[in-house]
Legacy VTK file of the C-alpha trace (Angstrom):
# vtk DataFile Version 3.0
C-alpha trace
ASCII
DATASET POLYDATA
POINTS 130 float
-13.758 20.833 -30.251
-13.454 20.679 -34.004
-12.885 17.447 -35.733
-9.277 18.311 -36.497
-8.687 19.113 -32.740
-10.218 15.736 -31.709
-7.692 14.022 -34.019
-4.900 15.912 -32.511
-5.796 14.935 -28.908
-5.183 11.656 -26.873
-6.329 10.380 -23.579
-4.665 8.631 -20.677
-6.502 6.810 -17.813
-4.661 6.239 -14.607
-4.604 6.952 -10.954
-3.574 10.463 -10.142
-1.361 11.004 -6.949
0.345 14.000 -5.427
3.080 15.657 -7.463
5.203 18.787 -7.894
3.332 22.077 -8.457
2.604 22.490 -12.260
2.749 18.673 -12.808
0.393 15.734 -12.926
1.515 12.401 -11.797
-0.287 9.339 -13.009
0.026 5.701 -12.044
-0.417 3.745 -15.314
-0.008 0.025 -14.884
3.418 -0.533 -13.448
4.722 2.969 -14.407
4.426 6.363 -12.966
4.182 9.069 -15.585
4.776 12.916 -15.000
3.109 15.300 -17.268
2.828 19.086 -17.567
-0.331 20.322 -15.842
-0.786 23.200 -18.465
-1.180 20.657 -21.224
-4.442 19.103 -19.976
-7.334 19.728 -22.170
-10.003 17.945 -20.239
-10.134 15.816 -16.996
-12.767 13.321 -15.932
-12.979 11.556 -12.512
-13.405 7.795 -12.874
-14.984 5.523 -10.328
-12.611 4.144 -7.652
-11.648 0.456 -7.790
-12.056 -1.409 -4.556
-9.169 -1.006 -2.131
-8.043 2.317 -3.578
-6.991 4.858 -0.838
-9.179 7.818 -1.904
-7.451 10.245 0.266
-4.074 9.722 -1.574
-5.164 8.687 -5.083
-7.924 9.331 -7.650
-8.689 7.505 -10.753
-9.005 10.035 -13.791
-9.047 10.219 -17.529
-6.957 13.053 -18.806
-6.980 14.423 -22.391
-3.874 15.999 -23.844
-3.039 17.559 -27.267
-0.469 15.735 -29.416
2.865 16.886 -28.461
2.141 17.243 -24.754
5.266 17.298 -22.694
6.387 14.092 -20.858
8.359 15.184 -17.821
9.364 11.745 -16.413
8.597 8.084 -16.375
9.505 5.680 -13.605
8.422 2.551 -11.662
5.173 2.779 -9.634
6.392 0.344 -6.967
6.836 3.075 -4.368
3.240 3.860 -4.596
2.032 0.376 -3.869
1.623 0.901 -0.238
0.424 4.587 -0.535
-2.398 4.178 -3.226
-3.859 0.893 -2.162
-5.346 -0.055 1.120
-4.485 -3.611 2.212
-6.495 -5.855 4.433
-3.798 -6.173 7.066
-4.240 -4.282 10.324
-1.293 -2.283 11.813
-1.101 -4.738 14.740
-0.638 -7.633 12.210
1.981 -5.648 10.145
4.068 -4.910 13.268
3.624 -8.312 15.104
6.864 -10.211 16.006
7.032 -13.830 14.981
8.515 -14.965 18.296
6.691 -14.670 21.693
7.519 -11.347 23.408
7.836 -13.180 26.759
8.933 -16.637 27.994
8.179 -18.342 31.369
11.434 -18.315 33.423
12.849 -21.548 34.593
12.496 -20.353 38.193
8.749 -19.912 37.780
8.381 -23.262 36.269
10.226 -24.963 39.146
8.033 -23.119 41.751
4.969 -24.271 39.962
6.076 -27.800 39.845
6.975 -27.737 43.706
3.492 -26.269 44.417
1.647 -28.975 42.452
3.764 -31.711 43.981
3.083 -30.500 47.454
-0.705 -30.828 46.907
-0.361 -34.124 44.871
-1.356 -32.641 41.618
0.129 -34.580 38.765
0.930 -32.658 35.572
2.456 -34.235 32.449
6.116 -33.094 32.080
6.738 -31.733 28.505
10.232 -32.168 27.237
11.933 -28.796 27.032
12.538 -27.229 23.728
16.240 -26.808 22.612
16.985 -23.023 22.286
LINES 1 131
130 0 1 2 3 4 5 6 7 8 9 10 11 12 13 14 15 16 17 18 19 20 21 22 23 24 25 26 27 28 29 30 31 32 33 34 35 36 37 38 39 40 41 42 43 44 45 46 47 48 49 50 51 52 53 54 55 56 57 58 59 60 61 62 63 64 65 66 67 68 69 70 71 72 73 74 75 76 77 78 79 80 81 82 83 84 85 86 87 88 89 90 91 92 93 94 95 96 97 98 99 100 101 102 103 104 105 106 107 108 109 110 111 112 113 114 115 116 117 118 119 120 121 122 123 124 125 126 127 128 129
């Protein structure tokens, strides 16, 4: 590139994610930026930060000419779970807070009768209020 062409270009670094045909979508800080694919002068792949889901997102440095078309800007919040791998397993994300089962009162009474029949003493715990 000539010196005048270099002065007329700018670069953006961000995380590229899937977009519409003919567009490039970059996550830049807390924003998502849509640019025209045909405006790209040069593209460089950057090293991935820890925790990035490389099958859905790729860090890049894109160079554009001055006057490149900005097609849209929005919040990157929707990409938080898509682009980043979190340390929580599926089983932990879907686990209920309450126990999925509860010992029935009938079973508890049968157990007490069995222990009483054989002289086994177990401490009686106060029952929790529902």
